[in-house]
N, C-alpha and C positions, 0 to 999 in steps of 0.2 A: 495602593495598587488598584488599577482599573480592571475589573473582571470582564468588562465588555470591550476591552482593547482588541483591535484587529491588527495582528502582527504582519510585518513585511516578511514574506516567505523567503525571499532572497537573503535577508539578514540572518534569519534563523539557520539557514543552510550554511552560509559562508562562515558563520561563527562556530560550526561544529565539524571537526575533521572526520568524525565517524558516526553518522546517524544510523548507519546499518542499512536496513530496508525501510522504505517509507511509503505511506499511502496519503494522498491528498484528495479530498473530494468536497464539492460544494457547488454553488451557483454563480454564474458570471455576474458582473456588476450590473449589466443591463437586464438581468432577469430572464434572458432568452435561452440559456443553455445550461445543461449540467456539465460539470467538469470533473475528470478523474485523472490522477497521475499515480504511477507506481515506479519506484526506482530501486535499484540494488547497488550496494557497495560491497567491497571485499578487501580483506587484508592478506589472506593466504593465496597461494597459487591455485588451489582447488576452487576457492570462492571467486577468484578473478577470471577463471576459465569458463565464462558464460556469455551467451548472447540471447536476446529476445527475438522471437519470430512470430509473425501473425499467421493465423489459420482461420479465415472467416472472422467471426466475432471474437474468437479466442486468441489469447496470447500464450505462447509456450516458451519455456526457457530450455535451451539446449547447451551442451558443452561446445565451446569454440574449437577446442582441440580434444577429440575423444580419447586420444592416447594418453592424455595427462589427467584424466578423471581418477580421483582417489576414492571418493565416497559420493555416489550420485544421489543418495537418499534425501539429502537436505538441500541440494542445489538444483535438481531437475524437477520442475513442476509447472502447472498452468496457473499463473497468477490471476488471469482474467477469464471468466466464463459468463455466458448469458443464458438465462432460462426464462421464457415468458417475458414478463415486464420487469424482470430483476437482473441487475448487473452485479456480479460478485468479483471482489478484488481481495487477494490475500498474499501473504508472503510464504506460502507453503502448500502442501497437498491437501490442506483443509479446504481449499477451493472446491475440490471434488466432493468432500464430505458435505459442505453446505449445498452444493448443487444437487446432490442425491437426496438430501432431506427435503429441499424445496420441491423437487420433482415428485416426492411422495407425500406432499401436503403438510409437511412439518415446517418448523420455523428455524430461523437463523440461530436463535439461542439454543434450541434443542440440538442442533447439529454440533455446536461448539461445546456443549456439555460432554460430548464424547471424545473431545480432544484436549491436549494440554501443551505446554511449552515444549521446545525442542530438547532432545536428550544430549545436548552438547556441553556437558560438564566441562569447566566450571561456569560457563556463561549462561547456560539455561536460556537460550535466546527465546524471547516471547513470540508467540504466534499472533500476528495482527491481521485483522480482517475488516472488510467493509462490504455493505450491500446497499445498492440503490434500488428503490421501488418506484416505478413510474406510473402515474395515473392522472387523468384530466389535465394534460399539458403542464404537469408539475411533477415533483418527486419528493420523497423523504429518504433519509438514509440512516443506517446504523453503522457503528464502528465497535470493534471488540479487541481486547488484548487479553491473552492468557499468559500469566506470569507465575514464576516459581514463588512459593510462599516463603522460602528461606534459601540460604546459600547451599544447602544440601539437596535441593530438589525434592523435598519431602512431600509437598502437596502443591496443587495448582489453584491459584486465585483467578477468577474470571470476572471481567468487567465489560459491560456493554453500555454504549451511549447511543441515544436515539435523537435524531435531529429533523426538524422541518427546514427545508431549504430556504435560505434568505438571500436576497440579492447581494452579490459581492462578498459573501461570507463563505469560507470553507474551513475544514478542519484537517489538521496534519497530525498523523500518528506514525511514530517511528520506533524501531526496536530498541535503540540505545540512547542514553542521555548524551554520551560522548565516547571518545576512545578510552581505553583502559585495559587492565589485565588483572582479573577478569573484566569484561566490558559491562559497565553499569546499565541495568535495565531501565527503560523509559518509565517515568514517574508521572502520576496525575492524569488529568483529562487531556484529550487531544487538543493541540494548540490551535487557536483561532487565527486564520490567515486570510488575507485579501485574495480574491480570485479575479483576474482581469478578463476582458471580453474576448481577446484574440488568442487563438490556440498557439500561434507561433511565439507570441510574447510570453505566454504561460510556460511553454516548453523551454525557451531560452532562460527565463527566470530561474527555473529549477536546475537545468543542466550546467549553466555557467557558474552557479554558486555551489554546486557539489564539489567536494575536495577532489582536485585533479588526479591525485595519486590513487584514491580509493574508489572513485565512481566507476561503474561498469556499464549499466544500461538504464534507459528511461523509456517509459511508454506513457503517452498522454492521449486522452480521448475527450472530445466534447460532443454532446448530443443536443440537437435543436429540440426544444420542448414542444414546439408546435408541429413541426414537420417530421420529426424523428430522424432527420439527416445526421449522419455521423462523420466526424473528422478525426483522423488519427495522426499521431506523430510518433516515430520510433527512432531512438538513437542507441547505437552500440559502440562502445569504445573499441572493442575488438571488431575488426572488419576483415 
């Protein structure tokens, strides 16, 4: 096994009918841009009833049909927020927790010490998070997963991974190993994946390889490390 292997993101996605919610972050192959992607999938009508919307630098998830919302607590949140030189990406309302802690001079890790996995027994869906920190025309990033310690949800295990951005390399963290009942939680370190230079290529690579039955929405952002210029792409299955 080559621990330095860089995987094809499209193949990882196409071979997994239910990755759940996923974060990809890293640096483009030419070293010029930071790349971030966040997608959601869903099996139930409540989970599938969602769309992404942009509000400035922020992304917000809304119900597509408000009349069909069963439980808004775990499906309506801001997955992407920016504060200072930091960009936060998560799969839940811990986005706001991290944002508030950073605003008060505290850390990514301190924020997530106050949170745990989702209370959706028997799946105990993990909370996954990432934060990019920009400085001197470059960036570093951290990723985190909060997981149940056992099938009863008795305790929370917290894992944080810190990375220096390397050309062409990204990391992919998702909530589930694959489909199942209950759905098996992601295992191990974030997966190493290749990051292309072009935002449309990156967007298509992800969207076209997500399971067509279960994919819901995708948001992709690239930030030019020299100029700070931002490009975004947003796709909603519900229109």
